[in-house]
PDBQT receptor file of N, H, CA, C and O in Angstrom, charges set to zero:
ATOM      1  N   MET A   1      -1.704 -26.577  15.632  1.00  0.00    +0.000 N 
ATOM      2  CA  MET A   1      -2.062 -27.760  16.112  1.00  0.00    +0.000 C 
ATOM      3  C   MET A   1      -2.909 -28.185  16.103  1.00  0.00    +0.000 C 
ATOM      4  O   MET A   1      -3.818 -27.486  16.550  1.00  0.00    +0.000 OA
ATOM      5  N   SER A   2      -3.264 -29.491  15.654  1.00  0.00    +0.000 N 
ATOM      6  H   SER A   2      -2.526 -30.059  15.291  1.00  0.00    +0.000 HD
ATOM      7  CA  SER A   2      -4.748 -30.069  15.268  1.00  0.00    +0.000 C 
ATOM      8  C   SER A   2      -5.341 -31.172  16.193  1.00  0.00    +0.000 C 
ATOM      9  O   SER A   2      -4.622 -32.097  16.572  1.00  0.00    +0.000 OA
ATOM     10  N   VAL A   3      -6.437 -31.094  16.501  1.00  0.00    +0.000 N 
ATOM     11  H   VAL A   3      -7.021 -30.342  16.193  1.00  0.00    +0.000 HD
ATOM     12  CA  VAL A   3      -7.028 -32.088  17.844  1.00  0.00    +0.000 C 
ATOM     13  C   VAL A   3      -8.030 -33.418  17.618  1.00  0.00    +0.000 C 
ATOM     14  O   VAL A   3      -8.965 -33.309  16.825  1.00  0.00    +0.000 OA
ATOM     15  N   ARG A   4      -7.918 -34.047  17.980  1.00  0.00    +0.000 N 
ATOM     16  H   ARG A   4      -7.159 -34.135  18.624  1.00  0.00    +0.000 HD
ATOM     17  CA  ARG A   4      -8.933 -34.769  16.851  1.00  0.00    +0.000 C 
ATOM     18  C   ARG A   4      -9.911 -34.876  17.852  1.00  0.00    +0.000 C 
ATOM     19  O   ARG A   4      -9.647 -35.470  18.897  1.00  0.00    +0.000 OA
ATOM     20  N   THR A   5     -11.097 -34.332  17.636  1.00  0.00    +0.000 N 
ATOM     21  H   THR A   5     -11.312 -33.850  16.787  1.00  0.00    +0.000 HD
ATOM     22  CA  THR A   5     -12.334 -34.982  18.740  1.00  0.00    +0.000 C 
ATOM     23  C   THR A   5     -13.758 -35.800  18.000  1.00  0.00    +0.000 C 
ATOM     24  O   THR A   5     -14.825 -35.295  17.652  1.00  0.00    +0.000 OA
ATOM     25  N   GLY A   6     -13.416 -36.867  17.944  1.00  0.00    +0.000 N 
ATOM     26  H   GLY A   6     -12.549 -37.277  18.226  1.00  0.00    +0.000 HD
ATOM     27  CA  GLY A   6     -14.611 -37.622  17.271  1.00  0.00    +0.000 C 
ATOM     28  C   GLY A   6     -14.407 -38.080  16.238  1.00  0.00    +0.000 C 
ATOM     29  O   GLY A   6     -13.386 -38.765  16.312  1.00  0.00    +0.000 OA
ATOM     30  N   SER A   7     -14.855 -38.089  15.198  1.00  0.00    +0.000 N 
ATOM     31  H   SER A   7     -15.684 -37.533  15.137  1.00  0.00    +0.000 HD
ATOM     32  CA  SER A   7     -15.056 -37.577  13.592  1.00  0.00    +0.000 C 
ATOM     33  C   SER A   7     -14.165 -36.634  13.699  1.00  0.00    +0.000 C 
ATOM     34  O   SER A   7     -13.084 -37.125  13.371  1.00  0.00    +0.000 OA
ATOM     35  N   SER A   8     -14.078 -35.833  13.909  1.00  0.00    +0.000 N 
ATOM     36  H   SER A   8     -14.956 -35.434  14.175  1.00  0.00    +0.000 HD
ATOM     37  CA  SER A   8     -13.870 -34.395  13.116  1.00  0.00    +0.000 C 
ATOM     38  C   SER A   8     -12.580 -33.604  14.318  1.00  0.00    +0.000 C 
ATOM     39  O   SER A   8     -12.346 -33.726  15.521  1.00  0.00    +0.000 OA
ATOM     40  N   SER A   9     -11.993 -32.786  13.179  1.00  0.00    +0.000 N 
ATOM     41  H   SER A   9     -12.183 -32.687  12.202  1.00  0.00    +0.000 HD
ATOM     42  CA  SER A   9     -10.627 -32.409  14.012  1.00  0.00    +0.000 C 
ATOM     43  C   SER A   9     -10.576 -31.028  13.927  1.00  0.00    +0.000 C 
ATOM     44  O   SER A   9     -10.887 -30.383  12.926  1.00  0.00    +0.000 OA
ATOM     45  N   LEU A  10     -10.128 -30.514  15.125  1.00  0.00    +0.000 N 
ATOM     46  H   LEU A  10      -9.875 -31.038  15.938  1.00  0.00    +0.000 HD
ATOM     47  CA  LEU A  10     -10.160 -28.857  15.041  1.00  0.00    +0.000 C 
ATOM     48  C   LEU A  10      -8.186 -28.607  14.541  1.00  0.00    +0.000 C 
ATOM     49  O   LEU A  10      -7.151 -29.216  14.812  1.00  0.00    +0.000 OA
ATOM     50  N   LEU A  11      -8.483 -27.579  13.847  1.00  0.00    +0.000 N 
ATOM     51  H   LEU A  11      -9.324 -27.085  13.627  1.00  0.00    +0.000 HD
ATOM     52  CA  LEU A  11      -7.315 -26.365  13.808  1.00  0.00    +0.000 C 
ATOM     53  C   LEU A  11      -6.978 -25.003  14.492  1.00  0.00    +0.000 C 
ATOM     54  O   LEU A  11      -7.349 -23.895  14.104  1.00  0.00    +0.000 OA
ATOM     55  N   PHE A  12      -6.060 -25.344  15.787  1.00  0.00    +0.000 N 
ATOM     56  H   PHE A  12      -5.759 -26.244  16.101  1.00  0.00    +0.000 HD
ATOM     57  CA  PHE A  12      -6.033 -24.269  16.042  1.00  0.00    +0.000 C 
ATOM     58  C   PHE A  12      -4.635 -22.796  15.380  1.00  0.00    +0.000 C 
ATOM     59  O   PHE A  12      -3.489 -22.707  15.820  1.00  0.00    +0.000 OA
ATOM     60  N   ILE A  13      -5.055 -22.174  14.642  1.00  0.00    +0.000 N 
ATOM     61  H   ILE A  13      -5.986 -22.247  14.284  1.00  0.00    +0.000 HD
ATOM     62  CA  ILE A  13      -3.836 -20.933  14.603  1.00  0.00    +0.000 C 
ATOM     63  C   ILE A  13      -3.847 -19.758  15.248  1.00  0.00    +0.000 C 
ATOM     64  O   ILE A  13      -4.684 -18.973  15.692  1.00  0.00    +0.000 OA
ATOM     65  N   PRO A  14      -2.930 -19.837  15.190  1.00  0.00    +0.000 N 
ATOM     66  CA  PRO A  14      -2.430 -18.648  16.386  1.00  0.00    +0.000 C 
ATOM     67  C   PRO A  14      -2.770 -17.204  15.884  1.00  0.00    +0.000 C 
ATOM     68  O   PRO A  14      -2.556 -16.981  14.692  1.00  0.00    +0.000 OA
ATOM     69  N   LEU A  15      -3.208 -16.336  16.557  1.00  0.00    +0.000 N 
ATOM     70  H   LEU A  15      -3.382 -16.517  17.525  1.00  0.00    +0.000 HD
ATOM     71  CA  LEU A  15      -4.258 -14.884  15.978  1.00  0.00    +0.000 C 
ATOM     72  C   LEU A  15      -2.676 -14.105  15.740  1.00  0.00    +0.000 C 
ATOM     73  O   LEU A  15      -2.795 -13.025  15.161  1.00  0.00    +0.000 OA
ATOM     74  N   TRP A  16      -1.626 -14.380  15.997  1.00  0.00    +0.000 N 
ATOM     75  H   TRP A  16      -1.529 -15.257  16.467  1.00  0.00    +0.000 HD
ATOM     76  CA  TRP A  16      -1.256 -13.582  14.919  1.00  0.00    +0.000 C 
ATOM     77  C   TRP A  16      -0.976 -13.461  13.425  1.00  0.00    +0.000 C 
ATOM     78  O   TRP A  16      -0.511 -12.574  12.710  1.00  0.00    +0.000 OA
ATOM     79  N   ILE A  17      -1.483 -14.818  13.212  1.00  0.00    +0.000 N 
ATOM     80  H   ILE A  17      -1.861 -15.539  13.794  1.00  0.00    +0.000 HD
ATOM     81  CA  ILE A  17      -0.354 -15.337  12.089  1.00  0.00    +0.000 C 
ATOM     82  C   ILE A  17      -1.840 -14.332  11.008  1.00  0.00    +0.000 C 
ATOM     83  O   ILE A  17      -1.671 -13.285  10.383  1.00  0.00    +0.000 OA
ATOM     84  N   PRO A  18      -2.815 -14.925  11.107  1.00  0.00    +0.000 N 
ATOM     85  CA  PRO A  18      -3.744 -14.158  10.825  1.00  0.00    +0.000 C 
ATOM     86  C   PRO A  18      -3.433 -12.351  10.339  1.00  0.00    +0.000 C 
ATOM     87  O   PRO A  18      -3.268 -11.738   9.285  1.00  0.00    +0.000 OA
ATOM     88  N   LEU A  19      -3.482 -12.028  11.798  1.00  0.00    +0.000 N 
ATOM     89  H   LEU A  19      -3.617 -12.526  12.654  1.00  0.00    +0.000 HD
ATOM     90  CA  LEU A  19      -2.968 -10.474  11.823  1.00  0.00    +0.000 C 
ATOM     91  C   LEU A  19      -1.894 -10.173  10.845  1.00  0.00    +0.000 C 
ATOM     92  O   LEU A  19      -1.995  -9.185  10.117  1.00  0.00    +0.000 OA
ATOM     93  N   LEU A  20      -0.711 -11.092  10.777  1.00  0.00    +0.000 N 
ATOM     94  H   LEU A  20      -0.629 -11.895  11.369  1.00  0.00    +0.000 HD
ATOM     95  CA  LEU A  20       0.685 -10.260  10.108  1.00  0.00    +0.000 C 
ATOM     96  C   LEU A  20       0.223 -10.525   8.772  1.00  0.00    +0.000 C 
ATOM     97  O   LEU A  20       0.837  -9.796   7.992  1.00  0.00    +0.000 OA
ATOM     98  N   LEU A  21      -0.913 -11.542   7.967  1.00  0.00    +0.000 N 
ATOM     99  H   LEU A  21      -1.412 -12.134   8.600  1.00  0.00    +0.000 HD
ATOM    100  CA  LEU A  21      -0.886 -11.544   6.838  1.00  0.00    +0.000 C 
ATOM    101  C   LEU A  21      -2.078 -10.457   6.350  1.00  0.00    +0.000 C 
ATOM    102  O   LEU A  21      -1.867  -9.985   5.233  1.00  0.00    +0.000 OA
ATOM    103  N   ALA A  22      -3.166 -10.045   6.957  1.00  0.00    +0.000 N 
ATOM    104  H   ALA A  22      -3.337 -10.429   7.864  1.00  0.00    +0.000 HD
ATOM    105  CA  ALA A  22      -3.888  -9.033   6.747  1.00  0.00    +0.000 C 
ATOM    106  C   ALA A  22      -3.046  -7.117   6.876  1.00  0.00    +0.000 C 
ATOM    107  O   ALA A  22      -3.465  -6.132   6.270  1.00  0.00    +0.000 OA
ATOM    108  N   ALA A  23      -1.422  -7.169   8.175  1.00  0.00    +0.000 N 
ATOM    109  H   ALA A  23      -1.082  -7.970   8.668  1.00  0.00    +0.000 HD
ATOM    110  CA  ALA A  23      -1.327  -6.222   8.375  1.00  0.00    +0.000 C 
ATOM    111  C   ALA A  23      -0.039  -5.694   7.019  1.00  0.00    +0.000 C 
ATOM    112  O   ALA A  23      -0.132  -4.633   6.402  1.00  0.00    +0.000 OA
ATOM    113  N   VAL A  24       0.877  -6.540   6.848  1.00  0.00    +0.000 N 
ATOM    114  H   VAL A  24       0.952  -7.402   7.350  1.00  0.00    +0.000 HD
ATOM    115  CA  VAL A  24       1.915  -6.119   5.749  1.00  0.00    +0.000 C 
ATOM    116  C   VAL A  24       1.397  -5.818   4.677  1.00  0.00    +0.000 C 
ATOM    117  O   VAL A  24       1.942  -4.818   4.211  1.00  0.00    +0.000 OA
ATOM    118  N   PRO A  25       0.305  -6.348   3.828  1.00  0.00    +0.000 N 
ATOM    119  CA  PRO A  25       0.071  -5.648   2.500  1.00  0.00    +0.000 C 
ATOM    120  C   PRO A  25      -0.442  -4.373   3.480  1.00  0.00    +0.000 C 
ATOM    121  O   PRO A  25       0.590  -3.735   3.690  1.00  0.00    +0.000 OA
ATOM    122  N   THR A  26      -1.197  -3.921   3.952  1.00  0.00    +0.000 N 
ATOM    123  H   THR A  26      -2.036  -4.439   3.781  1.00  0.00    +0.000 HD
ATOM    124  CA  THR A  26      -1.744  -3.093   4.491  1.00  0.00    +0.000 C 
ATOM    125  C   THR A  26      -1.164  -1.715   4.752  1.00  0.00    +0.000 C 
ATOM    126  O   THR A  26      -1.638  -0.685   4.272  1.00  0.00    +0.000 OA
ATOM    127  N   GLY A  27       0.015  -1.777   5.637  1.00  0.00    +0.000 N 
ATOM    128  H   GLY A  27       0.399  -2.614   6.027  1.00  0.00    +0.000 HD
ATOM    129  CA  GLY A  27       0.854  -1.045   5.609  1.00  0.00    +0.000 C 
ATOM    130  C   GLY A  27       2.353  -0.444   4.481  1.00  0.00    +0.000 C 
ATOM    131  O   GLY A  27       3.061   0.563   4.510  1.00  0.00    +0.000 OA
ATOM    132  N   LEU A  28       2.299  -1.687   3.572  1.00  0.00    +0.000 N 
ATOM    133  H   LEU A  28       1.724  -2.505   3.548  1.00  0.00    +0.000 HD
ATOM    134  CA  LEU A  28       3.084  -1.364   2.490  1.00  0.00    +0.000 C 
ATOM    135  C   LEU A  28       1.248  -0.773   1.647  1.00  0.00    +0.000 C 
ATOM    136  O   LEU A  28       0.558  -1.703   1.229  1.00  0.00    +0.000 OA
ATOM    137  N   LEU A  29       1.068  -0.317   1.598  1.00  0.00    +0.000 N 
ATOM    138  H   LEU A  29       1.628   0.438   1.938  1.00  0.00    +0.000 HD
ATOM    139  CA  LEU A  29      -0.217   0.461   0.671  1.00  0.00    +0.000 C 
ATOM    140  C   LEU A  29      -0.190   1.347   1.206  1.00  0.00    +0.000 C 
ATOM    141  O   LEU A  29       0.002   2.398   0.594  1.00  0.00    +0.000 OA
ATOM    142  N   TRP A  30      -0.366   1.341   2.569  1.00  0.00    +0.000 N 
ATOM    143  H   TRP A  30      -0.522   0.487   3.066  1.00  0.00    +0.000 HD
ATOM    144  CA  TRP A  30      -0.666   2.823   3.455  1.00  0.00    +0.000 C 
ATOM    145  C   TRP A  30       0.805   3.250   2.977  1.00  0.00    +0.000 C 
ATOM    146  O   TRP A  30       0.548   4.294   2.377  1.00  0.00    +0.000 OA
ATOM    147  N   ARG A  31       2.137   3.076   2.886  1.00  0.00    +0.000 N 
ATOM    148  H   ARG A  31       2.346   2.228   3.373  1.00  0.00    +0.000 HD
ATOM    149  CA  ARG A  31       3.170   3.587   2.939  1.00  0.00    +0.000 C 
ATOM    150  C   ARG A  31       3.141   4.348   1.770  1.00  0.00    +0.000 C 
ATOM    151  O   ARG A  31       3.273   5.571   1.817  1.00  0.00    +0.000 OA
ATOM    152  N   ALA A  32       2.935   3.562   0.425  1.00  0.00    +0.000 N 
ATOM    153  H   ALA A  32       2.828   2.569   0.388  1.00  0.00    +0.000 HD
ATOM    154  CA  ALA A  32       2.837   4.063  -0.960  1.00  0.00    +0.000 C 
ATOM    155  C   ALA A  32       2.084   5.374  -1.000  1.00  0.00    +0.000 C 
ATOM    156  O   ALA A  32       2.498   6.456  -1.418  1.00  0.00    +0.000 OA
ATOM    157  N   ASP A  33       0.782   5.048  -0.438  1.00  0.00    +0.000 N 
ATOM    158  H   ASP A  33       0.446   4.169  -0.099  1.00  0.00    +0.000 HD
ATOM    159  CA  ASP A  33      -0.335   6.312  -0.490  1.00  0.00    +0.000 C 
ATOM    160  C   ASP A  33      -0.135   7.607   0.488  1.00  0.00    +0.000 C 
ATOM    161  O   ASP A  33      -0.701   8.680   0.276  1.00  0.00    +0.000 OA
ATOM    162  N   ARG A  34       0.538   7.421   1.327  1.00  0.00    +0.000 N 
ATOM    163  H   ARG A  34       0.998   6.550   1.498  1.00  0.00    +0.000 HD
ATOM    164  CA  ARG A  34       1.628   8.475   1.789  1.00  0.00    +0.000 C 
ATOM    165  C   ARG A  34       2.607   9.367   1.061  1.00  0.00    +0.000 C 
ATOM    166  O   ARG A  34       2.745  10.588   0.979  1.00  0.00    +0.000 OA
ATOM    167  N   ARG A  35       3.376   8.082   0.449  1.00  0.00    +0.000 N 
ATOM    168  H   ARG A  35       3.263   7.091   0.515  1.00  0.00    +0.000 HD
ATOM    169  CA  ARG A  35       4.593   8.803  -0.100  1.00  0.00    +0.000 C 
ATOM    170  C   ARG A  35       3.623   9.779  -1.505  1.00  0.00    +0.000 C 
ATOM    171  O   ARG A  35       3.719  10.972  -1.794  1.00  0.00    +0.000 OA
ATOM    172  N   ALA A  36       2.881   8.868  -2.031  1.00  0.00    +0.000 N 
ATOM    173  H   ALA A  36       2.804   7.898  -1.797  1.00  0.00    +0.000 HD
ATOM    174  CA  ALA A  36       2.409   9.583  -3.115  1.00  0.00    +0.000 C 
ATOM    175  C   ALA A  36       1.558  10.954  -2.485  1.00  0.00    +0.000 C 
ATOM    176  O   ALA A  36       1.279  11.651  -3.461  1.00  0.00    +0.000 OA
ATOM    177  N   ALA A  37       1.110  11.513  -1.383  1.00  0.00    +0.000 N 
ATOM    178  H   ALA A  37       1.336  10.946  -0.591  1.00  0.00    +0.000 HD
ATOM    179  CA  ALA A  37       0.624  12.431  -0.908  1.00  0.00    +0.000 C 
ATOM    180  C   ALA A  37       1.429  13.631  -0.303  1.00  0.00    +0.000 C 
ATOM    181  O   ALA A  37       1.136  14.794  -0.026  1.00  0.00    +0.000 OA
ATOM    182  N   ARG A  38       2.584  12.856  -0.213  1.00  0.00    +0.000 N 
ATOM    183  H   ARG A  38       2.822  11.912  -0.439  1.00  0.00    +0.000 HD
ATOM    184  CA  ARG A  38       3.600  13.851   0.067  1.00  0.00    +0.000 C 
ATOM    185  C   ARG A  38       4.123  14.708  -1.262  1.00  0.00    +0.000 C 
ATOM    186  O   ARG A  38       3.877  15.904  -1.420  1.00  0.00    +0.000 OA
ATOM    187  N   ARG A  39       4.926  13.844  -2.238  1.00  0.00    +0.000 N 
ATOM    188  H   ARG A  39       5.125  12.873  -2.110  1.00  0.00    +0.000 HD
ATOM    189  CA  ARG A  39       5.278  14.337  -3.106  1.00  0.00    +0.000 C 
ATOM    190  C   ARG A  39       3.897  15.549  -4.222  1.00  0.00    +0.000 C 
ATOM    191  O   ARG A  39       4.185  16.519  -4.923  1.00  0.00    +0.000 OA
ATOM    192  N   GLU A  40       2.765  15.062  -4.004  1.00  0.00    +0.000 N 
ATOM    193  H   GLU A  40       2.531  14.274  -3.434  1.00  0.00    +0.000 HD
ATOM    194  CA  GLU A  40       1.494  15.438  -4.715  1.00  0.00    +0.000 C 
ATOM    195  C   GLU A  40       1.862  16.780  -4.030  1.00  0.00    +0.000 C 
ATOM    196  O   GLU A  40       1.960  17.771  -4.753  1.00  0.00    +0.000 OA
ATOM    197  N   HIS A  41       2.142  16.933  -2.267  1.00  0.00    +0.000 N 
ATOM    198  H   HIS A  41       2.062  16.128  -1.680  1.00  0.00    +0.000 HD
ATOM    199  CA  HIS A  41       1.745  18.449  -1.857  1.00  0.00    +0.000 C 
ATOM    200  C   HIS A  41       3.038  19.107  -2.093  1.00  0.00    +0.000 C 
ATOM    201  O   HIS A  41       3.093  20.304  -1.813  1.00  0.00    +0.000 OA
ATOM    202  N   ALA A  42       4.384  18.369  -2.691  1.00  0.00    +0.000 N 
ATOM    203  H   ALA A  42       4.339  17.397  -2.919  1.00  0.00    +0.000 HD
ATOM    204  CA  ALA A  42       5.375  19.041  -2.365  1.00  0.00    +0.000 C 
ATOM    205  C   ALA A  42       5.523  19.544  -3.804  1.00  0.00    +0.000 C 
ATOM    206  O   ALA A  42       6.523  19.983  -4.371  1.00  0.00    +0.000 OA
ATOM    207  N   GLY A  43       4.483  19.398  -4.175  1.00  0.00    +0.000 N 
ATOM    208  H   GLY A  43       3.671  19.041  -3.714  1.00  0.00    +0.000 HD
ATOM    209  CA  GLY A  43       4.674  20.409  -6.215  1.00  0.00    +0.000 C 
ATOM    210  C   GLY A  43       5.240  18.633  -6.736  1.00  0.00    +0.000 C 
ATOM    211  O   GLY A  43       5.844  19.042  -7.728  1.00  0.00    +0.000 OA
ATOM    212  N   HIS A  44       5.378  17.701  -6.769  1.00  0.00    +0.000 N 
ATOM    213  H   HIS A  44       4.888  17.368  -5.964  1.00  0.00    +0.000 HD
ATOM    214  CA  HIS A  44       5.908  16.600  -7.510  1.00  0.00    +0.000 C 
ATOM    215  C   HIS A  44       4.672  15.323  -8.133  1.00  0.00    +0.000 C 
ATOM    216  O   HIS A  44       3.704  14.759  -7.624  1.00  0.00    +0.000 OA
ATOM    217  N   CYS A  45       5.353  15.279  -9.495  1.00  0.00    +0.000 N 
ATOM    218  H   CYS A  45       6.140  15.737  -9.909  1.00  0.00    +0.000 HD
ATOM    219  CA  CYS A  45       3.954  13.956  -9.792  1.00  0.00    +0.000 C 
ATOM    220  C   CYS A  45       3.965  12.488  -9.358  1.00  0.00    +0.000 C 
ATOM    221  O   CYS A  45       4.805  11.617  -9.586  1.00  0.00    +0.000 OA
ATOM    222  N   PRO A  46       2.757  12.433  -8.641  1.00  0.00    +0.000 N 
ATOM    223  CA  PRO A  46       2.763  11.184  -7.917  1.00  0.00    +0.000 C 
ATOM    224  C   PRO A  46       2.744  10.222  -7.649  1.00  0.00    +0.000 C 
ATOM    225  O   PRO A  46       2.435   9.568  -6.652  1.00  0.00    +0.000 OA
ATOM    226  N   HIS A  47       3.310   9.959  -9.146  1.00  0.00    +0.000 N 
ATOM    227  H   HIS A  47       3.561  10.490  -9.955  1.00  0.00    +0.000 HD
ATOM    228  CA  HIS A  47       3.253   8.946  -9.688  1.00  0.00    +0.000 C 
ATOM    229  C   HIS A  47       5.056   8.342 -10.255  1.00  0.00    +0.000 C 
ATOM    230  O   HIS A  47       5.272   7.135 -10.363  1.00  0.00    +0.000 OA
ATOM    231  N   CYS A  48       6.239   9.467 -10.573  1.00  0.00    +0.000 N 
ATOM    232  H   CYS A  48       6.063  10.447 -10.485  1.00  0.00    +0.000 HD
ATOM    233  CA  CYS A  48       7.312   9.279 -10.490  1.00  0.00    +0.000 C 
ATOM    234  C   CYS A  48       7.580  10.458  -9.816  1.00  0.00    +0.000 C 
ATOM    235  O   CYS A  48       8.795  10.449  -9.620  1.00  0.00    +0.000 OA
ATOM    236  N   GLY A  49       7.390  10.856  -9.634  1.00  0.00    +0.000 N 
ATOM    237  H   GLY A  49       6.402  10.863  -9.794  1.00  0.00    +0.000 HD
ATOM    238  CA  GLY A  49       8.354  12.030  -8.398  1.00  0.00    +0.000 C 
ATOM    239  C   GLY A  49       9.234  13.092  -8.919  1.00  0.00    +0.000 C 
ATOM    240  O   GLY A  49      10.145  13.679  -8.334  1.00  0.00    +0.000 OA
ATOM    241  N   TYR A  50       8.671  13.275 -10.481  1.00  0.00    +0.000 N 
ATOM    242  H   TYR A  50       7.931  12.798 -10.956  1.00  0.00    +0.000 HD
ATOM    243  CA  TYR A  50       9.296  14.573 -11.228  1.00  0.00    +0.000 C 
ATOM    244  C   TYR A  50       8.794  15.824 -10.739  1.00  0.00    +0.000 C 
ATOM    245  O   TYR A  50       7.572  15.934 -10.842  1.00  0.00    +0.000 OA
ATOM    246  N   ASP A  51       9.705  17.282  -9.981  1.00  0.00    +0.000 N 
ATOM    247  H   ASP A  51      10.698  17.193  -9.897  1.00  0.00    +0.000 HD
ATOM    248  CA  ASP A  51       9.259  18.037  -9.831  1.00  0.00    +0.000 C 
ATOM    249  C   ASP A  51       8.630  18.555 -10.940  1.00  0.00    +0.000 C 
ATOM    250  O   ASP A  51       9.111  18.668 -12.068  1.00  0.00    +0.000 OA
ATOM    251  N   ARG A  52       7.204  18.955 -10.452  1.00  0.00    +0.000 N 
ATOM    252  H   ARG A  52       6.813  18.863  -9.536  1.00  0.00    +0.000 HD
ATOM    253  CA  ARG A  52       6.855  20.177 -11.627  1.00  0.00    +0.000 C 
ATOM    254  C   ARG A  52       6.010  21.439 -11.657  1.00  0.00    +0.000 C 
ATOM    255  O   ARG A  52       5.019  21.994 -12.134  1.00  0.00    +0.000 OA
ATOM    256  N   THR A  53       7.610  21.578 -10.392  1.00  0.00    +0.000 N 
ATOM    257  H   THR A  53       8.415  21.127 -10.004  1.00  0.00    +0.000 HD
ATOM    258  CA  THR A  53       7.414  23.027 -10.169  1.00  0.00    +0.000 C 
ATOM    259  C   THR A  53       7.437  24.200 -11.527  1.00  0.00    +0.000 C 
ATOM    260  O   THR A  53       8.430  24.234 -12.253  1.00  0.00    +0.000 OA
ATOM    261  N   GLY A  54       6.146  25.217 -11.797  1.00  0.00    +0.000 N 
ATOM    262  H   GLY A  54       5.339  25.190 -11.207  1.00  0.00    +0.000 HD
ATOM    263  CA  GLY A  54       6.119  25.766 -13.305  1.00  0.00    +0.000 C 
ATOM    264  C   GLY A  54       5.182  25.243 -13.824  1.00  0.00    +0.000 C 
ATOM    265  O   GLY A  54       4.625  25.926 -14.684  1.00  0.00    +0.000 OA
ATOM    266  N   LEU A  55       4.637  23.918 -13.557  1.00  0.00    +0.000 N 
ATOM    267  H   LEU A  55       5.089  23.363 -12.859  1.00  0.00    +0.000 HD
ATOM    268  CA  LEU A  55       4.048  23.547 -14.774  1.00  0.00    +0.000 C 
ATOM    269  C   LEU A  55       2.243  23.679 -14.897  1.00  0.00    +0.000 C 
ATOM    270  O   LEU A  55       1.739  23.431 -13.802  1.00  0.00    +0.000 OA
ATOM    271  N   ALA A  56       1.616  23.879 -15.550  1.00  0.00    +0.000 N 
ATOM    272  H   ALA A  56       2.025  24.081 -16.440  1.00  0.00    +0.000 HD
ATOM    273  CA  ALA A  56       0.117  23.660 -14.835  1.00  0.00    +0.000 C 
ATOM    274  C   ALA A  56      -0.347  22.906 -14.436  1.00  0.00    +0.000 C 
ATOM    275  O   ALA A  56      -0.061  21.810 -14.919  1.00  0.00    +0.000 OA
ATOM    276  N   THR A  57      -1.403  22.938 -13.263  1.00  0.00    +0.000 N 
ATOM    277  H   THR A  57      -1.635  23.828 -12.871  1.00  0.00    +0.000 HD
ATOM    278  CA  THR A  57      -1.768  21.989 -12.558  1.00  0.00    +0.000 C 
ATOM    279  C   THR A  57      -2.034  20.754 -13.668  1.00  0.00    +0.000 C 
ATOM    280  O   THR A  57      -1.269  19.799 -13.534  1.00  0.00    +0.000 OA
ATOM    281  N   THR A  58      -3.148  20.645 -14.877  1.00  0.00    +0.000 N 
ATOM    282  H   THR A  58      -3.770  21.421 -14.985  1.00  0.00    +0.000 HD
ATOM    283  CA  THR A  58      -3.320  20.094 -15.560  1.00  0.00    +0.000 C 
ATOM    284  C   THR A  58      -3.074  18.888 -16.466  1.00  0.00    +0.000 C 
ATOM    285  O   THR A  58      -3.566  17.821 -16.831  1.00  0.00    +0.000 OA
ATOM    286  N   ALA A  59      -2.152  19.594 -16.594  1.00  0.00    +0.000 N 
ATOM    287  H   ALA A  59      -1.752  20.461 -16.297  1.00  0.00    +0.000 HD
ATOM    288  CA  ALA A  59      -0.785  19.244 -17.617  1.00  0.00    +0.000 C 
ATOM    289  C   ALA A  59       0.137  17.984 -17.120  1.00  0.00    +0.000 C 
ATOM    290  O   ALA A  59       0.823  17.925 -16.100  1.00  0.00    +0.000 OA
ATOM    291  N   LYS A  60      -0.047  16.990 -18.140  1.00  0.00    +0.000 N 
ATOM    292  H   LYS A  60      -0.605  17.038 -18.969  1.00  0.00    +0.000 HD
ATOM    293  CA  LYS A  60       0.453  15.765 -17.949  1.00  0.00    +0.000 C 
ATOM    294  C   LYS A  60       2.037  16.098 -17.271  1.00  0.00    +0.000 C 
ATOM    295  O   LYS A  60       2.561  17.212 -17.304  1.00  0.00    +0.000 OA
ATOM    296  N   CYS A  61       2.731  14.711 -16.581  1.00  0.00    +0.000 N 
ATOM    297  H   CYS A  61       2.305  13.807 -16.554  1.00  0.00    +0.000 HD
ATOM    298  CA  CYS A  61       3.885  14.943 -16.680  1.00  0.00    +0.000 C 
ATOM    299  C   CYS A  61       4.723  14.866 -17.537  1.00  0.00    +0.000 C 
ATOM    300  O   CYS A  61       4.589  13.876 -18.257  1.00  0.00    +0.000 OA
ATOM    301  N   PRO A  62       5.967  15.837 -17.883  1.00  0.00    +0.000 N 
ATOM    302  CA  PRO A  62       6.634  15.582 -18.912  1.00  0.00    +0.000 C 
ATOM    303  C   PRO A  62       7.686  14.578 -19.024  1.00  0.00    +0.000 C 
ATOM    304  O   PRO A  62       8.496  14.403 -19.935  1.00  0.00    +0.000 OA
ATOM    305  N   GLU A  63       7.520  13.949 -17.918  1.00  0.00    +0.000 N 
ATOM    306  H   GLU A  63       6.862  14.091 -17.179  1.00  0.00    +0.000 HD
ATOM    307  CA  GLU A  63       8.549  12.696 -17.630  1.00  0.00    +0.000 C 
ATOM    308  C   GLU A  63       8.063  11.317 -17.805  1.00  0.00    +0.000 C 
ATOM    309  O   GLU A  63       8.580  10.370 -18.399  1.00  0.00    +0.000 OA
ATOM    310  N   CYS A  64       6.953  11.412 -17.155  1.00  0.00    +0.000 N 
ATOM    311  H   CYS A  64       6.534  12.181 -16.673  1.00  0.00    +0.000 HD
ATOM    312  CA  CYS A  64       5.760   9.408 -16.793  1.00  0.00    +0.000 C 
ATOM    313  C   CYS A  64       4.877   9.818 -18.199  1.00  0.00    +0.000 C 
ATOM    314  O   CYS A  64       4.413   8.930 -18.914  1.00  0.00    +0.000 OA
ATOM    315  N   GLY A  65       4.721  11.097 -18.473  1.00  0.00    +0.000 N 
ATOM    316  H   GLY A  65       5.097  11.819 -17.892  1.00  0.00    +0.000 HD
ATOM    317  CA  GLY A  65       3.086  11.317 -18.824  1.00  0.00    +0.000 C 
ATOM    318  C   GLY A  65       1.615  11.197 -18.370  1.00  0.00    +0.000 C 
ATOM    319  O   GLY A  65       0.597  11.542 -18.969  1.00  0.00    +0.000 OA
ATOM    320  N   ARG A  66       1.757  10.642 -17.208  1.00  0.00    +0.000 N 
ATOM    321  H   ARG A  66       2.585  10.361 -16.722  1.00  0.00    +0.000 HD
ATOM    322  CA  ARG A  66       0.448  10.528 -16.180  1.00  0.00    +0.000 C 
ATOM    323  C   ARG A  66       0.128  11.809 -15.219  1.00  0.00    +0.000 C 
ATOM    324  O   ARG A  66       0.856  12.795 -15.342  1.00  0.00    +0.000 OA
ATOM    325  N   GLY A  67      -0.872  11.829 -14.322  1.00  0.00    +0.000 N 
ATOM    326  H   GLY A  67      -1.463  11.028 -14.222  1.00  0.00    +0.000 HD
ATOM    327  CA  GLY A  67      -0.945  13.094 -14.048  1.00  0.00    +0.000 C 
ATOM    328  C   GLY A  67      -0.607  14.136 -13.441  1.00  0.00    +0.000 C 
ATOM    329  O   GLY A  67      -1.169  15.204 -13.687  1.00  0.00    +0.000 OA
TER     330      GLY A  67
């Protein structure tokens, strides 16, 4: 909704719109971070989820080649 006052206009934006625009990406990033932490804690590769049981902690993942 906009209101015209003299030579300028005001634009009113409900507060839930910017809140939603900030909350959705934040929630998705938080979920991805929690998933990676859970996999790593369970002995899985944080990137692809491959079970790293029996591998050295410094060894690269044989499935994806990362950490």
